[in-house]
N, C-alpha and C positions, 0 to 999 in steps of 0.2 A: 504494501499500501503505499502511495506517496506520500510525503511528510506534507502536513498543512502547517500553516502559520495565518497569524493574524498581524496586519499591517497597522503600526501605530503613526506613520504618517512619514512625511519627509522633514528632514531638519537638515538644516545649514552648520556644519561643523567647520569652524573657522571660513574658510571662502571655497567649501567642496560640500556638493550634496550627498544626501546619505539616508536612504531608506531605513526607519527603524521599524523593530519587529515586537510584539508583548514577549515579556521574558529578557530583553536586552539587547537580543542580537541586531548587528547591523548590517547592512550591505552599502558598503561604498559604492558610487555610480560615475567612474571615470568615463571620459568621452570615447565612444566603441564599443562600450559594454553591452553586451547583450540582455535585454530585459524582457524574459517570458515566464507568464503565469497563468494558471488556470484558475477560475472562480470555481469552489467546489460543487459538482453538480448536485441539485435538489436542496441547497442552502439556501439561506435567507441573512439578509444584513440586519445586523443586531448594533443597537444603542452601544457606544465605548463609554459611557458612564460621564460623571465630570468630576474635576478635581480630586482626581485620582481614586475616586470612590465607584464601584460598580454599579450600573444602572438597577435600580430597585425593581423596574417592572418586568413583565413578562408580554409575550406577543400573544395577543388572542386564542385561547385554546390551550396556551403552555402553561405546562406545570413544573417542569424541569429545567428547560433552557434559560438561561439568563440574558437579560437584557431585550427591551422590547425592538419589534421589528420596525426597520426605519427604510425611507424611501432610497431606491439607488439613485437617483439622480441629485440627492440633495450633497451637498459638498462639506455639512455640518452633520457629521453620524450621530446625531444624539436624538434622543425622542424629546418631546416637549418639556416633560420637568427636566431631565438633565441640562437642558438648552438655559432654562431659567436659572438652576444653579450656576451655571457656568457663567452666565452673563452677571449674574449678582456680584461675583467676584472681578468685574472685567473695567479696565481705565477706559476703555472705549464706550462703555455703557455709563460714565459718568458715575458710577458706584463707590468708588474709592476715594472720596474727595479730601480724607484724611492720611491719605497715602504719605508718610514722611520721606520717600527715595526723591533724589532730584531728578528731572526730566528735562530732555532736550527737544527741541523745535526743529522741524526738517522740513526742506523742499525735497519732494521727490520728482524725477523725469523719468517719464515711460515711453515717450515718444513724441514728435513735433505738435506742441499746444496741448500737451498731457500732461500738467504737472500739478501735484497736490501738496497741500501741506499737512503735518500730522505730526505727532510725539510721540516719543518711546523714554522708556527708564534708560537714565545715564549708564546703568550698569550693563545693561543688554548692548552697547555699543552698536554696531551697524546692524546687528542680527535680524531686525525689524525689516529693514531695507532690502535685505536679501529675501527675507520671505515673502516680500511684496511684490518682488520681481523687479525693482526701481533700477533701471539701466544707471542713474546720476543721480546723485543726490548732495546735498550741501547742510551742513548747519545753520542754525537762525540763531537760537540763543538756548540758554539753559538756567534751572532754577526750580522753584517749587512747582508743585503739581498745577495748581489752580492758577497760578501766575502762566504757567505754561499754557493752560487751556485757554485763559483770555486772550493771549499771544495768539493762538490758533484761530481764535475765531477773529480776531482782529485782523489778519492776514486773508482769512478765506473771503472775509467781506471788502477788503479795501484794494485785494489784488483779484478779485474775482476767479479764486482758482478753488476747486472742492477739496474735500478731505476724503472722498472715495473715487475711485476709478475703475470701472468692472474690467474682469479678466478678460473678458472677449476682445474687449478693445485693446486690451495691453498685447494680448496674440496675434492679432491682424497685423501690427506694425513691427513686430521684432524682426521679420526679414527684410526690411526695408528702410531701416534707419540711417540717419544722417551720420555722416564720420565724427569722431569724438569733439575735434573743436566746436562743431555747429551746436550740439547737445549741450556742450558745458557752457557756451555764449548764451544759450535760451536761460540756463539755472541761472549764470550769472547778473543777467539784466533782471531776473525777476528777484534775486538776493539783494542789488542794490536798491531796487525800489522798497522793498521791505523795511531795509536800515533805515531808510530816509523818513519812514511813516512816523507820526507822533501818536502817543496813546500807550506805548509799551508799557507794561507794567514796570515797574521800578525793580521790583525782586528778579526780573529776569535779565541773566547776564548775556548780552549781545555775542554772537560768536562771529569771528569774519569769515569772509568766503573761501571755501577750500572743496573745489570738486573734486567726489571719488566716482570712476566710471568703472562700470560693472560689465562692461561689454565682454571683456576678456574672460572674466569669473565666470559669466552664464555661457560663453561659448557662441557670441553670437555672430561672429565675423563670416560673413558667407554663407549665413543659415538660409538653407532653401525654405521657400513658402511652403506653409503648411496646406494640406487639402482637407483636413479638418479636424474635429476635436472629438474626443471621445464623450460623450452624453451619460453614460451611466455603466456600470457594471451587471452583469446578469448572471445568476447561476448556469453553469456550464461554458460560459464565456471564456475566451483565450484571447490574451493581448501580448504580443512578441515584435520586438524592432530593436533597433541599434540607436543608442543615445548619440543624439548630436548634439544636443543642447538642454539647458535645465536654467529656469529663471522662476523664483518664487515656488509654489508648490507645483509647476507645469515641469514635465518632462516631453522634450522634442525627440520622438522617436521616429527612426527612418523605417518603414513597413514595407510588405510588399505592395502597397496601394500608393507608397507615398509619405512622405512625413506628416505624422500624425500627434497632436497634443494629447498627453494625457495628464489630468489635474491628479495628482496623487492623494487628493484629501478624498477622492471617490473610491479608494481602496480600502479606507477605516472602515471595521466593521464587517469584512467578508472572512471567510476561511479561504484560503489560497494555497496554491499549489504549483510544483514546478509544470514546466511546458515544454513540448516541442518547439523549437524555433520556425519563425517563417508562417504562423498562423495569425488571423486576426479576425474574431468572430463576434466580438463584441459591439453594441450601437455606436455609430460615428455620425456626428452631425457638420453640416457646414458652419463656418463661423457665421451667427448672426442667422442661422438658417432653423428650421423646426426638423426635430429628428423623427425619421420615416423609416424604421427599421433597421435591420444590419447591413454593414457597410458593402 
């Protein structure tokens, strides 16, 4: 019987993507690696729990299996109850106003005209930017959480930039990005406008412009255009391809059909096993399109 594993998601270790598995196993992902797995036939996707706790729920009719059944298309492999618990301890949900840690405010660039402002704990360094797939970023300021939050809102309003950019939008431009100088210049211009604004909280220390480009880290140079993105995993489905790039949670895999993007968040909650190379039987959709069956 093939050995089965549960994926715990993709993590950026230093500047390298690594697949994490329940039990602590890790799979490094160097360029050219063959990524091939099958979703266990007859299985269902189950909630991964929250904050280190197992899901207390059960799927309808289940008496033994741990974890509520969750939808295959969801990038958050949690049931409603575990989702609430996870958000209750989330900085993004504004539920940790008394967090004593210092925070950094940043500008992140994903493509021409696609810049967002955000915050991350100083202790995390640039991990948040790698997790989001930011091609270029620069710090703007550093200080207490609420001062960072006020600055984020000020900059969003004054600069007209969002605090979220969809992953489909990020994926659609990765293979056609301008050269490094042009993308850095766009971030430099926005940084200059930001530091000239009035109304910054006094508690926030402003940071000088210093662009960090992740194009090489993500493997984006010469990246072929993707023909589609995996819409979901399904019981019995097989995914196989050669890794050509990775950004945020996305793996760009060269398959028998061309380059296909796999959002590794879709892997969480499934029982997976090794598979033969060369197969692709999971549902794939065009960017921005409607999924209409197997690829």
